[in-house]
Steps between C-alpha positions, in 0.01 A plus 500: 500500500625848421640689798342840543643744761237757600623853536482598866244755609673825422557625860822650640548199722459250217735680265797511739744224410562222564168321482464238775206326340655488151618160359852545372639290211175311467497158330862495401459156329218634275674835442875423483740793471650524150855530617681525167242703305624798301154650434223645703311228693189579705573199717842645584339832571277320752795343684703823494218724619439258789865530597470882474203495739651246736819699555297773680466259787743440785730201489271276708204582262713424196630173632152387594367552145808354335465191721155440340667518152777261614242241597393486135822566318831336567819692571343824616695732722487876584745748645407847621741789474426819695669839540388805696202538256551282201392133502529223244435130482670238288268209427679195357389166361703235328426665165502880552546793739283806555625813667221740610545848655253660736322818410415803714356376830183622664526498876191441718502622858242497778295820522635695808138591587412132534821435698416783735136368540642161600739658748218686660293188524248616248538178311595150612876462553503163323340642187733629236420861410318495164611843393799516261720761343667452164841647393735442209837378627715811510820330383317365195349840429845665509616240242194570281526876503877537464457492120806697399684309239859393575791494262417136418162607371312341785246642748716580810250390760447157339873444456569596862222258618658211316850583629420548867695293758664289228169339428552457124845341558343239726223421254737488206734260685208269576379505141837388375476179708187379323671265252389661176130513574303748282478826706181711492472850648166653606339757727209733547521877518828606675579122488458510122758781481748313711450181299574692180824644630600162647432313175717749306780458748485120517491475122860631495610186697260219409199445263158634609213287365229763553374817674127551571394822681163602634395861540855613435597868507763621249847411625754672292592665167518347156871408540415297816204337323740357241682309786193315616500138364246380246190298579387794720128573538326792673149412613266793572156454656253727321548861629781434753628849578852392616573370152508866385769610750759651506417740214645452153611862480761423769664256260349181628381219270329169555665163470361183348211414268172631643220261568176683591225349716191679385190601691339161436798326661643357177838555338473738209736637237544859582799730460338800641613653833140572604353820631715787631563536872269791508222304338556204735499731806175661382342160457613401843347805664173443313497137617571605858220754496262223384627246742505694829120578507422141413699381797367763732137465420291181519120464478471877467647567844839641589713233669798706602591294814493180298712664232762614751516152649553353150760769426697410815480138405625573148169365368437790268485410135756665263335651199561317171796702369869497415598445865333159556607393150852516653418257786710179459205283607297633199795429271527144632125419476466643151803321359386158625150569367639601165689169488182306566310702237768408247487126589129452559311334211275732300 
């Protein structure tokens, strides 16, 4: 039977990676990774987007999910490499190796109001405060916004994130112990940028079998793009706004052949870059203006207390716009569903 992964309800909580209820690397026997392929494979996109989503987790989370894969596929192992902010995993089997870099993290903290209520005895001490606050990890944000281009033609922030604490040297040394297995690089968002730089560097030492990125920003200039190995594909989910950053006028260009997931969730041939940032922002504001009243009002009555409770629990739906198109869970579900659409009998 075809596997269909339903997109999560588009709330803040559900879109924060990693997804605990998501099945990673599902049915590896039925959907084997095409380790030596030199062309775009939706099945490989499915494996690689799962790795890009999984690497958002901590090491315990990663190992638990890989253990499930190891129960179905022989020779599976994983190593996690972490610096002050950058994290990567190297997933190996007897036939191939995948290196995935983590994107910009979203940190969730208890709401201080709820913590204060518990301290005052206003709520049961054994009950975890339901209120939450969300922040982008500041180190990752610094990497994202430091988009001055270095003399090597690479985004300074991305390069510094890869080079921190000798992280890349440790990863590179490990990759060179893998006995000639085909090496695949991948990542989502910031992780996609790091995977692109890493693939270009590693290609100067050993062959790179492929690079698949998801929601990747532009990483460097045209000269840098020429150093990225072939069999590179840049997958963009519909109106993902991050895929339009940093701006082209600063000298940045994209890397890899574009594969667009259209609004219906299917891969489509499309060389366009989509709407301008101004148009996407205008659409986002319009969607937000429609969404907020819908979430505030039910049955014709204002439900402000309920809305505040939902807001503090991150249970507010994100408008359908270029922001949730960037969520890695949406990438993962749509790619697996596109694979099933392709394989299902007509």
